[in-house]
N, C-alpha and C positions, 0 to 999 in steps of 0.2 A: 593643695590635693582638696577634693570637691569631699561631702561627707559621702562617705561608704554607704554601701544597701547590703540588708542582714537579709539573707534569704535561709531558711527554713524548711526544712523534708522532715514532715512529722509519720512515723510508722507506728502500728500496733505497741510493738517493744521499745522501738529506737527513735530517737530525734536525732535528725544530721543538723549541722548550722556549720556557716561560715558566712566571715564580713568582709565584702568585696570591695578590692579598690578599682572601682571600672576605669579610672583615667588609666594607671597600668597593669588595670587586665591581672588582678592577681588579690590572692586571698591575705588579710590582714592577722585574720583570727580563723578557728576554726576548730570543733570540737562536735562531742556525739555524746549521749547518753543512752546507754542501751541497757536491757532488762528491765524496764520500767516494769513495776509492781511487783518487783519480787526483789526479798531480801539482797541479794549481791546485784542491786543497782548498779554502779558506775559508770562514773561521768567523767570524760576527757575532755581539756582546752589544750589549744597551742597556741600561741603569740608571734603570730609569724614576722610580725611586724618590728617585734627586739628579734634584733641580730648580734646584738653586743657581746663579744667571746668571754663563757664562762657564765652567763645567763642561764638560768632554768626557766627555760621557757614554756615546757610542754610540763603538763599539771592531769593528776589523775583520784578522783576522790569518791568514796561513796557518799550514795545519795539511799541507801536502805529504802526500800518499799516508795520511793516516790514515784505520783502518778504523773500525768501528762502538765497539766499546770504549774506543779513543784518544778519539773523538771526544768521545766521554760523558764519559770521564775526566777531559777537558778544560774541560767545561760545568760538571759538580761544581767543579773546582776554581777556576772563574771566579763560581760565585756567593760575595756577602757572604758572612763569617763570623757577621755579628749579623743575618742572615735564614735559617738552616738550615730545610731543609723540615722542618714533621710529619710532612707521608706524599708518597708519589711516587704520581702516576698514569700509567699506561701505557691512551695509545687502543688499543685491539685489534679489527680489522674486524669477526673471525667471531665470534660464541659459538655457535654450532651452536644446537643443543637446551640447551644446560649450562646458560644464565646469560641470567636477565632483569633484570638490575640489576648493580651495578658488584661487585665481592668482593677482598676480604685475598688478596693472590697467597700457595700454596703450592704443595708438588708434584704434588697432584692439580690444584689450575686450572692450572699447568704443561703435566701431559696433557693437558686436554680443550685448550687453545689448541691445542695437535702437532698434537691427533686433528682441528681440523677446519684445516688447516695447506690442506691439499687443495681445502677450498670458496672460499676466498681464497690463492689460492698469490702471488699477487705480493705479499701482505700481512702473514700472518701469520708467516709462518717469520721473518721481519726484523722482526718485533716481539718474538716470542718470544726472538732473538738481542739487542735492545735492553734485553728485561726482566733476561733472566740478565746481560748484564752490568752493569748497574745494579744488580743485589742483590749482586753478588761485588764492585764497589766499596763500594758503602753496605748493609750486613747490618744494621746499626742502628736503618734508619731502615723503618719500614713498607711496602711497593708493593701497588699494589692497582690492578686489570683494569679498563678501562670499555671497553662492547664496541658498537660500531656496529651491532649487532642487537640489544640489547635491548631500546630504545624500542618497536620492533616487535612482541616478543612480544605486546603487548594484541590484537593483532586478532585479530575473531571467527574460530574454528575453521573456515567454509566460508571465509572471505579468504586463508587459512593453507595451505587445501590446494591440491595439485596431484594433474590427474584421474589417478590410476594405481590401482593396486589395493592394498586395505588392507594386502594381506601384503607388498606392497613398499614402501610407504612405512613399515612396523612395522619390517621389520628393515634398511632402508639408511637412515632418518632423512629421507626429500626432505619440504621442505615449501618452500612460502614464505618468505622471513627478510625481506630488507629494512636498506638501508647507510646512514649518516651518522646516525646515531640522536640523536647529540648534537648535532647541527647545527640537524634537523627539531626536537627539543624547544627548542631554547634560541632558534631565531627565532619559534616558534607565542607562547612565550611573552613575549617583546616585543611579538608582532602586538600579541596582548589586552591588552599595558598600551599602547599608542600607540594602538589603538580604546576603551581605555575601558570593556573587555568583560570581565568574568569568560570565561574562558578557558573553563569548564564549559558555557557557551549560544554556542559558536562553533563555526563549521564550517568550515576555513583548507585549504588544499591550497601545500605547503609544495614552493618548488623549488629544490634543494641543483645548483644548475651548477656546475660547473669541470671538472678534467682525468677526477675519474671526477661523476656526474650522477645524481640519485636526485629521486623526487617522491612525495610523501606526504599522502594523506587526513588531517590530522587532527580528529578531532569529540570534544568536550565535553574535550582535554587531552592525550586518546591517541590512537595512532597508529591507525585501520581499513582502512587500506591501504597499500601502496607499488607502487613501478614497478618494482621490482628483484625478479625471481622467487628460482631456488635460488643459481644462478652469479652472481660479480660483474661480469660481461661482459651481464647482461641489463638490461632495461629500455629505459632512456633508452638513444640514441647517446651515446658517450662519444669521446673523444681519439682514440685507437686500438681501444677494444673496441666490440665489433658494437651493443652492445643488442639488442634483443628479435629472434629471428631464425627463422624456420620449421626447426624439427624436421629437417621434410625433407631439407633440403638440407644437416644433418650427417651424416644415414642416406645420404645421395648419395653423401656426400664421402668417404664410411668405406666404403661398401660397392660402390662402382661406381665410382668416379674414382680409387682406388687410395690413397688419402690415410692416414699412420696419424694414430693417436689424436692424437702431437705436432704433428705437420702440421696438423689441424683446431686443436689448444692456440692455435698460434702465430697460424694466422689472424683466431681469435676474439679472441681478445687482444692481439693487437699488431699487428694488419695491415687493422684494419677501422676502422670508426667514421665520424670526422671524416675522420682519414687516409685511407682509401679508401674513400670518396667522392668526396675531392676529387683524389685523386690526389698531394695538395702538402703537406700539411699535417695534423699531432693538435692544433696549436692555434689557439684560435677566434680572437684577435685576429689575425692573422695569415691567417686565412679570411678575416674582415672587410677588410682593406685588401686583400687578393687580388679581392675581391667586389668592391668599389666599382673595379677596376682593370680587371672584365670577364672575369676567371676565370669562365667556363662551370663549372669544378668546384667549385673553393668555394662559388658561387653555392646550386650541387643540394643539398652536405652542410648549408650553415646551412637552406636550404629545408626537409631534411629534419627537422633539428633541431626547427625550429620546430615542423612537423606532427606529430612526436612528442609534442612538449610540449604544444600543444594539448589533442591525443588523451584523456592523462594529466588534463589538468587538467579538459575535458569528462564525461568517466569517472566521478572521485572528485567532481563532484558530481553524479551521477547516485545515485552509493553513498550519498552522505550524506543526499540529498534534499533538496539546497542546497547554497549556499555562501556567505560571508560575509567569505570574502574569500581575494587570492593573495599571495604572499611569494617576493621574488624574492633567494636569497641565493648565496652561494661566487662565484669571480672573474669566468664568467661572467655568475649572477643581475646582479651588482652592478656593474658596470662596462659590458658593453654595450646600451647604449641601443635601439640599432636592434634589439637584438633581440628586447628588453620591447615595444619598438612593434611590432613581428611580431607577437608573440604577442596580447599584450592589443585592439588592434584590432578583432579578429574575434572576439571576445566579448562585444560589447557585446549579443550575443541572452538572455545569463545575468545582464545588468546592472551587466555593468565597462565604465564608459567611460573612457578611457585620457585623461590631460592631457597634451599632448604636450611642454610649457613645462616643468611638473615632472618630466616624464619627462627629459630632457636635461639637468635643471638638479642634480636629484638629488644629493646627498655624503652619505656616512654612512645614515645612516637617515631612512627619510620616506616620506611619499604619494606617487604616481603615477599614481592615480587623480582624476577631476575631482569639484569640487564636487556634483554631483548624482547620483552614480555610487552604486547599490544592492552592491554591490559593491566593497570595498576592495581596490587592487594598491597594495604596497609594497614598496619596497628595504629587506634588513634585514642589516646586516654579518654575518655566522655569526663566533658567538664559541666554537668548540668545546673550550678550553680550559678559559674559566670554566665550560661547563656540568659537566665532564669534573669540575672542583676544587669545583665544590659537592656534586654526585654523591658525591664521595669523602667531603667534609666530614661528611655524615650518619652515615657510617659511623666516625667516628674518638667516642673514646671523649670524653664530657663535650661533644659536638655540640649 
């Protein structure tokens, strides 16, 4: 077995990691550190490569008040000595106009990631901190960055444009980016495999629906359009992020209502979306429960989410001059059968017929469309870590 690749995903309060065997496309070790900086900070690690009966392969421990560097030090120290990684891959949300693929990290790459921090203020600064801490802990291992935005760089120019003067776009780099690229790339290729078709012949709409959500049109294996535009709060409504919003509202808040840029930032990123519409929660599972109990705000939030998703699926089918499949992935997409049904039942006009039994019973990956459906609907659990590891493997010597 070749040396594995360690993939790290740093969030503001959580670190997730997997040690990937790229030859067999499986995780050898996986874990997380949750509630960073708090007294109840907890670390979990599972040694998946140990499959002996009776072996305690999963471990949980307290890391009270641990910061990112301390949590990463625990992670590296917890990896088996016989499975030292050949490389470390770091997920980075925003690569701006700088990157169209994964790259080995040097000072220039770090500077460009930092330059993109204003485009992904909830993500890039924390991920940059994680990269620097990991490099300090293990400078002898090559470190790579994989960018959520890279998969979307293939979009045609017209689909990347924002309708502003050319001199403004050139001066400030404004364009339509796109996110969750590793996820969209991975599930589109898994969909092709499940369909038994060459991905170069397929037109797919991939729906990454979680705490952050985005929808992407994948034609011939490359992204041709996506729901997010410039900011990470655009496109689909999300847990506390607004999704698409009329710029006139933002101008009115700033120019007529006395709000500061920081006020508007907090509104769009932290107080809107599912939380803002429902008035009670940013968590879709909680909203599903509340809706069943008759909570009108929860129902409105879920209705708006379904409405937005149907609009993107329909629009992207038009962009691709047709559609062969719709893929649901990430936390909401994989687990919310009621939401999937509400989306798919109204797509019969495009040839998608949902099988209600399959939709309720699907576990892991599988079809939820009826046998006679001319457009497939699938649930495919995302595996961003594997996608990142495979991308980085291609950059290693002798790969």
